[in-house]
C-alpha positions as CSV (number, residue, x, y, z in Angstrom):
1,X,2.5,15.6,11.0
2,X,2.9,12.3,12.9
3,X,1.6,9.1,11.3
4,X,1.4,5.6,12.8
5,X,1.1,2.6,10.5
6,X,0.3,-0.4,12.8
7,X,-0.4,-4.1,12.4
8,X,1.1,-4.5,9.0
9,X,3.7,-6.9,7.6
10,X,6.7,-4.7,6.7
11,X,9.3,-5.4,4.0
12,X,12.6,-5.4,6.0
13,X,15.8,-7.0,4.9
14,X,14.1,-8.7,1.9
15,X,11.3,-10.3,3.8
16,X,8.1,-9.4,5.5
17,X,8.0,-8.9,9.3
18,X,5.3,-7.7,11.7
19,X,6.2,-4.1,12.7
20,X,4.8,-0.7,13.5
21,X,6.1,2.4,11.6
22,X,6.1,5.9,12.9
23,X,6.5,8.8,10.4
24,X,7.3,12.2,11.9
25,X,7.4,15.3,9.7
26,X,8.1,13.1,6.6
27,X,10.9,11.0,8.2
28,X,10.7,7.3,9.2
29,X,11.3,7.8,12.9
30,X,10.5,4.4,14.4
31,X,10.2,0.8,13.0
32,X,9.4,-1.5,15.9
33,X,7.7,-4.7,16.8
34,X,6.4,-3.0,20.0
35,X,3.1,-1.2,20.2
36,X,3.2,2.6,20.4
37,X,1.1,5.2,22.2
38,X,-1.5,6.1,19.5
39,X,-2.5,9.3,21.3
40,X,0.6,11.2,20.1
41,X,-0.2,10.7,16.4
42,X,-2.2,12.9,14.1
43,X,-3.4,9.9,12.1
44,X,-3.3,6.1,12.8
45,X,-3.7,3.5,10.1
46,X,-4.6,0.0,10.9
47,X,-2.9,-2.2,8.2
48,X,-4.2,-5.6,9.4
49,X,-4.0,-8.0,6.5
50,X,-1.7,-5.7,4.5
51,X,2.0,-5.5,3.6
52,X,4.2,-2.3,3.6
53,X,6.8,-1.9,0.8
54,X,9.1,1.0,0.2
55,X,7.4,3.4,-2.2
56,X,8.0,2.5,-5.8
57,X,10.3,4.6,-8.0
58,X,9.7,4.9,-11.8
59,X,12.5,6.5,-13.8
60,X,10.4,6.8,-17.0
61,X,6.9,8.4,-17.0
62,X,5.1,10.9,-19.2
63,X,3.0,13.4,-17.3
64,X,2.4,15.6,-20.4
65,X,2.6,19.0,-18.8
66,X,3.4,21.6,-19.9
67,X,2.0,21.5,-23.4
68,X,-0.3,18.5,-23.6
69,X,-2.8,18.7,-20.7
70,X,-5.5,17.1,-22.8
71,X,-3.6,13.8,-22.4
72,X,-2.5,14.1,-18.7
73,X,-1.6,16.7,-16.1
74,X,0.9,16.8,-13.3
75,X,-2.1,16.5,-10.9
76,X,-3.8,13.6,-12.6
77,X,-0.6,11.8,-13.4
78,X,0.9,12.1,-10.0
79,X,-2.4,10.9,-8.4
80,X,-2.3,7.9,-10.7
81,X,1.3,7.2,-9.6
82,X,0.3,7.3,-5.9
83,X,-2.6,4.9,-6.6
84,X,0.0,2.5,-8.1
85,X,2.2,2.7,-5.0
86,X,4.7,5.1,-6.6
87,X,6.3,7.9,-4.5
88,X,9.0,9.1,-6.8
89,X,8.9,9.3,-10.6
90,X,11.1,10.9,-13.2
91,X,9.1,12.8,-15.9
92,X,10.3,12.7,-19.5
93,X,11.0,15.9,-21.5
94,X,8.9,15.6,-24.6
95,X,6.9,18.7,-23.6
96,X,6.1,22.2,-24.8
97,X,8.2,24.0,-24.1
98,X,10.8,21.3,-23.8
99,X,12.9,21.6,-20.7
100,X,16.0,22.6,-22.7
101,X,16.9,25.7,-20.7
102,X,16.6,26.9,-17.1
103,X,13.7,29.2,-18.1
104,X,11.8,26.4,-19.9
105,X,12.5,24.0,-17.1
106,X,11.1,26.5,-14.6
107,X,7.6,26.2,-16.3
108,X,7.5,22.5,-15.5
109,X,8.9,22.9,-12.0
110,X,6.2,25.4,-11.2
111,X,3.5,23.0,-12.2
112,X,5.1,20.2,-10.2
113,X,5.4,22.4,-7.1
114,X,1.7,23.4,-7.4
115,X,0.1,20.1,-8.4
116,X,2.2,17.0,-7.7
117,X,1.0,14.7,-4.8
118,X,4.3,12.7,-4.9
119,X,7.9,13.5,-5.7
120,X,8.2,14.3,-9.4
121,X,11.7,14.9,-10.8
122,X,12.0,16.3,-14.4
123,X,14.4,15.2,-17.0
124,X,16.0,17.9,-19.2
125,X,16.4,17.3,-22.9
126,X,19.7,16.5,-24.5
127,X,19.3,18.8,-27.5
128,X,17.7,22.2,-27.8
129,X,14.1,21.7,-28.8
130,X,14.5,18.0,-28.1
131,X,15.1,17.4,-31.8
132,X,17.7,14.7,-31.4
133,X,20.2,16.8,-33.3
134,X,21.7,20.2,-33.5
135,X,22.6,22.4,-30.5
136,X,23.1,20.7,-27.1
137,X,21.6,22.1,-23.9
138,X,23.7,23.7,-21.2
139,X,24.3,20.6,-19.1
140,X,26.1,22.5,-16.3
141,X,23.2,24.9,-15.8
142,X,20.5,22.1,-15.8
143,X,22.1,19.2,-14.1
144,X,21.5,20.3,-10.4
145,X,17.8,20.6,-11.1
146,X,17.0,17.4,-13.0
147,X,17.1,13.6,-12.8
148,X,19.2,13.3,-15.9
149,X,19.1,14.1,-19.6
150,X,17.0,12.5,-22.3
151,X,15.5,13.1,-25.7
152,X,12.9,10.4,-25.1
153,X,10.5,10.1,-27.9
154,X,13.3,10.3,-30.4
155,X,16.8,9.0,-30.6
156,X,20.0,11.2,-30.8
157,X,20.7,11.0,-34.5
158,X,24.5,11.0,-34.8
159,X,27.5,9.7,-33.0
160,X,29.0,13.2,-33.1
161,X,26.0,14.7,-31.2
162,X,25.9,11.9,-28.7
163,X,29.6,12.1,-28.1
164,X,29.3,15.8,-27.3
165,X,26.3,15.1,-25.1
166,X,28.2,12.4,-23.1
167,X,31.3,14.5,-22.7
168,X,29.2,17.5,-21.3
169,X,27.0,15.2,-19.2
170,X,30.0,13.5,-17.5
171,X,31.5,16.9,-16.8
172,X,28.2,18.0,-15.2
173,X,28.1,14.8,-13.1
174,X,24.8,13.6,-14.5
175,X,23.4,10.7,-16.5
176,X,22.0,10.2,-20.0
177,X,18.8,8.2,-20.3
178,X,18.7,7.2,-24.0
179,X,15.8,6.5,-26.2
180,X,17.5,4.2,-28.7
181,X,15.8,4.4,-32.1
182,X,17.3,4.7,-35.5
183,X,14.5,6.1,-37.7
184,X,16.5,5.4,-40.9
185,X,16.0,1.7,-40.2
186,X,12.2,2.0,-39.8
187,X,9.9,1.9,-42.9
188,X,7.4,4.7,-43.3
189,X,4.4,4.1,-41.0
190,X,6.2,1.5,-38.9
191,X,3.7,0.6,-36.2
192,X,4.6,-2.9,-34.8
193,X,7.4,-5.3,-34.6
194,X,8.8,-6.6,-37.9
195,X,7.8,-10.1,-37.2
196,X,5.1,-12.7,-38.0
197,X,2.1,-10.6,-36.9
198,X,3.2,-7.6,-39.1
199,X,3.7,-9.9,-42.1
200,X,0.4,-11.7,-41.5
201,X,-1.5,-8.4,-41.5
202,X,0.5,-6.5,-44.2
203,X,1.7,-3.8,-41.8
204,X,5.0,-2.0,-41.9
205,X,7.2,-3.4,-39.1
206,X,9.8,-1.9,-36.9
207,X,13.0,-4.1,-36.8
208,X,14.8,-4.9,-33.6
209,X,17.9,-3.5,-35.3
210,X,16.5,0.0,-35.0
211,X,16.9,-0.3,-31.2
212,X,20.0,-2.3,-30.8
213,X,22.1,-0.5,-33.4
214,X,22.0,2.8,-31.5
215,X,22.8,1.0,-28.2
216,X,25.8,-0.6,-29.9
217,X,26.9,2.8,-31.1
218,X,26.4,4.4,-27.7
219,X,28.2,1.7,-25.7
220,X,31.3,2.5,-27.8
221,X,30.9,6.2,-26.9
222,X,30.6,5.3,-23.2
223,X,33.8,3.4,-23.5
224,X,35.4,6.6,-24.9
225,X,33.8,9.2,-22.6
226,X,33.1,7.4,-19.4
227,X,29.6,8.9,-19.2
228,X,26.9,7.2,-17.1
229,X,24.4,5.8,-19.6
230,X,21.0,4.4,-19.0
231,X,19.0,2.7,-21.8
232,X,15.2,3.3,-21.9
233,X,12.6,0.7,-22.5
234,X,14.7,-2.3,-23.7
235,X,12.5,-4.6,-25.8
236,X,14.7,-7.1,-27.7
237,X,17.1,-9.9,-27.0
238,X,20.0,-8.3,-28.9
239,X,19.8,-5.2,-26.7
240,X,20.0,-7.3,-23.6
241,X,23.1,-9.1,-24.8
242,X,24.8,-5.9,-25.7
243,X,24.1,-4.4,-22.3
244,X,25.2,-7.7,-20.6
245,X,28.6,-7.5,-22.4
246,X,29.0,-3.8,-21.5
247,X,28.5,-4.6,-17.8
248,X,30.9,-7.5,-18.0
249,X,33.4,-5.0,-19.3
250,X,32.8,-2.7,-16.3
251,X,31.2,0.2,-18.3
252,X,28.8,2.5,-16.5
253,X,25.8,1.2,-18.4
254,X,22.3,0.4,-17.0
255,X,18.9,-0.2,-18.4
256,X,15.2,-0.6,-17.8
257,X,12.4,-2.6,-19.3
258,X,8.6,-2.2,-18.9
259,X,5.9,-4.5,-17.6
260,X,4.3,-5.0,-21.1
261,X,7.5,-6.3,-22.5
262,X,7.8,-8.9,-19.7
263,X,4.2,-10.0,-20.0
264,X,3.3,-9.7,-23.6
265,X,4.6,-10.4,-27.1
266,X,3.4,-10.1,-30.7
267,X,1.4,-13.3,-30.3
268,X,-0.9,-11.3,-28.0
269,X,-1.7,-8.6,-30.6
270,X,-5.3,-8.4,-31.8
271,X,-6.7,-10.0,-34.9
272,X,-8.2,-6.8,-36.2
273,X,-5.4,-4.2,-36.2
274,X,-7.6,-1.5,-37.8
275,X,-10.3,-1.7,-35.0
276,X,-10.8,1.2,-32.7
277,X,-9.6,-1.0,-29.8
278,X,-6.4,-2.3,-31.3
279,X,-4.2,0.7,-30.6
280,X,-4.2,-0.1,-26.8
281,X,-1.5,-2.6,-27.9
282,X,0.5,0.1,-29.8
283,X,3.6,1.4,-28.1
284,X,7.2,2.3,-28.9
285,X,9.2,0.2,-29.0
286,X,6.6,-2.4,-30.0
287,X,5.8,-5.7,-28.5
288,X,8.3,-8.1,-30.0
289,X,8.6,-11.9,-30.3
290,X,8.2,-14.5,-27.5
291,X,11.9,-15.1,-27.7
292,X,12.5,-11.4,-27.0
293,X,10.1,-11.5,-24.0
294,X,11.8,-14.5,-22.6
295,X,15.2,-12.9,-23.0
296,X,14.0,-9.8,-21.1
297,X,12.9,-12.0,-18.2
298,X,16.2,-13.8,-18.2
299,X,18.0,-10.4,-18.2
300,X,15.9,-9.3,-15.2
301,X,16.8,-12.4,-13.3
302,X,20.5,-12.3,-14.0
303,X,20.9,-8.6,-13.2
304,X,21.5,-7.3,-16.8
305,X,18.2,-5.4,-16.6
306,X,18.5,-3.1,-13.6
307,X,15.0,-1.8,-13.1
308,X,11.4,-1.9,-14.3
309,X,9.9,1.4,-15.5
310,X,6.4,1.8,-16.8
311,X,6.9,4.3,-19.7
312,X,3.4,5.5,-18.7
313,X,2.3,7.4,-21.8
314,X,-1.3,8.6,-21.9
315,X,-3.1,9.8,-25.0
316,X,-6.7,10.9,-25.5
317,X,-9.4,8.4,-26.2
318,X,-9.9,10.0,-29.6
319,X,-6.3,9.6,-30.6
320,X,-6.1,6.0,-29.5
321,X,-9.4,5.1,-31.4
322,X,-7.6,5.6,-34.7
323,X,-6.4,2.0,-35.0
324,X,-2.9,0.6,-35.3
325,X,-1.8,2.6,-38.4
326,X,-2.8,6.1,-37.3
327,X,-3.0,6.1,-33.5
328,X,0.0,7.5,-31.5
329,X,2.3,5.1,-29.7
330,X,1.9,4.8,-26.0
331,X,-0.1,3.1,-23.3
332,X,-0.7,3.8,-19.6
333,X,0.7,1.6,-16.9
334,X,1.5,3.3,-13.6
335,X,-1.6,2.1,-11.8
336,X,-1.3,-1.5,-12.9
337,X,2.5,-2.3,-12.9
338,X,2.8,-3.9,-9.5
339,X,-0.5,-5.8,-9.5
340,X,0.2,-7.3,-12.9
341,X,3.9,-8.2,-12.2
342,X,3.0,-9.6,-8.8
343,X,0.1,-11.7,-10.1
344,X,1.6,-13.0,-13.3
345,X,5.3,-13.3,-12.5
346,X,5.7,-13.6,-8.7
347,X,2.6,-15.8,-8.0
348,X,3.4,-18.0,-11.0
349,X,6.9,-18.6,-9.7
350,X,8.7,-16.9,-12.5
351,X,10.1,-14.0,-10.4
352,X,11.0,-13.8,-6.7
353,X,9.1,-11.2,-4.8
354,X,12.4,-9.9,-3.4
355,X,13.7,-9.3,-6.9
356,X,10.5,-7.5,-8.0
357,X,10.7,-5.2,-5.0
358,X,14.3,-4.5,-5.7
359,X,13.7,-3.6,-9.3
360,X,10.9,-1.2,-8.3
361,X,12.6,0.5,-5.3
362,X,16.2,0.2,-4.4
363,X,17.9,-0.2,-7.8
364,X,16.3,2.8,-9.6
365,X,17.0,5.0,-6.6
366,X,20.6,3.9,-6.5
367,X,21.1,4.4,-10.2
368,X,19.7,7.9,-10.1
369,X,21.0,8.9,-6.7
370,X,17.7,9.3,-5.0
371,X,16.7,8.9,-1.4
372,X,13.5,7.8,0.1
373,X,11.9,4.4,1.1
374,X,11.7,2.5,4.3
375,X,15.1,3.3,5.9
376,X,15.0,4.4,9.6
377,X,15.8,8.1,9.7
378,X,15.3,8.5,6.0
379,X,12.6,10.3,3.9
380,X,9.4,8.3,4.3
381,X,8.2,6.8,1.0
382,X,5.9,3.9,1.6
383,X,3.2,1.9,-0.2
384,X,0.7,-0.4,1.5
385,X,-0.8,-3.4,-0.4
386,X,-3.5,-6.0,0.1
387,X,-2.0,-9.0,-1.7
388,X,-5.3,-11.0,-1.3
389,X,-7.5,-8.5,-3.1
390,X,-8.9,-10.3,-6.2
391,X,-9.8,-8.0,-9.0
392,X,-9.4,-7.1,-12.6
393,X,-7.7,-4.3,-14.5
394,X,-10.5,-1.8,-15.1
395,X,-9.5,1.2,-17.1
396,X,-12.7,3.1,-16.2
397,X,-11.4,3.3,-12.6
398,X,-8.0,4.7,-13.5
399,X,-7.1,8.1,-12.0
400,X,-4.9,8.8,-15.0
401,X,-6.6,10.6,-17.9
402,X,-5.3,7.8,-20.2
403,X,-7.3,4.6,-20.6
404,X,-5.3,2.7,-23.2
405,X,-3.9,-0.5,-21.8
406,X,-3.4,-3.9,-23.3
407,X,-4.2,-5.5,-19.9
408,X,-7.9,-4.5,-19.7
409,X,-9.7,-7.3,-18.0
410,X,-6.6,-9.1,-16.8
411,X,-7.0,-10.7,-13.3
412,X,-4.9,-9.2,-10.5
413,X,-4.4,-10.2,-6.9
414,X,-3.0,-7.0,-5.4
415,X,-4.5,-3.6,-4.5
416,X,-2.8,-0.5,-3.2
417,X,-4.4,0.7,0.0
418,X,-2.2,3.5,1.1
419,X,0.7,5.6,-0.2
420,X,2.8,7.9,2.0
421,X,5.2,10.3,0.4
422,X,7.2,12.5,2.9
423,X,4.7,14.0,5.2
424,X,1.8,13.6,2.8
425,X,-0.8,10.8,2.5
426,X,-0.8,10.7,-1.3
427,X,-3.3,8.0,-1.7
428,X,-5.8,6.2,0.6
429,X,-8.2,3.3,0.1
430,X,-8.5,1.4,3.3
431,X,-12.1,0.4,2.8
432,X,-12.3,-3.5,2.9
């Protein structure tokens, strides 16, 4: 298939330039300021008033299949990704069966091949059964087929287990993406940050130490093993500082944070934590203090935080209606990430557009060894945006099966109009 994207402002060399883009059989074949013969194309898209970015890459999403299709499916989740401008995502392994063997991984791969509208790359688990302890998976057998290894949803419990995992992972030439959470430091029923809001509402809090202590342990193991190590969903200032020091030391350590940690803190939590609506603010790790939020933004600006990942984690409406104490942790975010970050960080002058685009495109691809984007001769992964489309976050319009978002009703000034992934038009909304 041959596609022509004309009359858009194209993101090239960290700035927008008028250009036409030709995509032939999934490859970016021409980027030119000159007009092209439209008759040779199967489809022509007039992008007047729009900008073209490389397709976004998210290295941390939950698509829930196999095993939990009542929450999300590969089809609904990948369509939601495309509507958010994402063309490549890495799917976490807390599934049933967990992708802990070639046979179990094949179940997920078959669903992806059948239903995904963008590129979905699975993670394999670190431990058999994704238990965070016990027997390690066969890293050599799984590494060629996965984005990396993670037990996301639970932390690897002991240094001995993580040391073995890092040694095997490095030998297999892959990467560990670590969910850092020490459950022994969390009180029973911990549901929010151990800060002022928890104390004021009499709720069991999750201390920052439960995140940064495992990071501290693992960095020492990276120093010992040389394994490439990526920290999931960083939420507190101590974690940022540990990772900053590790990078200064030259260790192969990287990390991500999520839009909600950059835009919200415990001061934004609802006054009625037991209400049916409150759990749209409940995620793991939790929203922490304003000081933590500010430290994350500083880490993004100085390069300590490598990329922004959504941790898109859908649950059913019935589950999320149980209030802060009983509802599962997790919110959706793949359809709102760029509009929220652009509107509330870039337009407010807190984050340069070039840095936001880098954290959503080039850096995650480089860290995980992925191709795709806007390179001439490369795999076509493009997202087209109207940056003057005023609107609000409306969960009822999500393509995801999940609706729980703390950003419901927030104003946004960006709307995805087109997403191209390879030779597929994955999403299209060019109505005015």
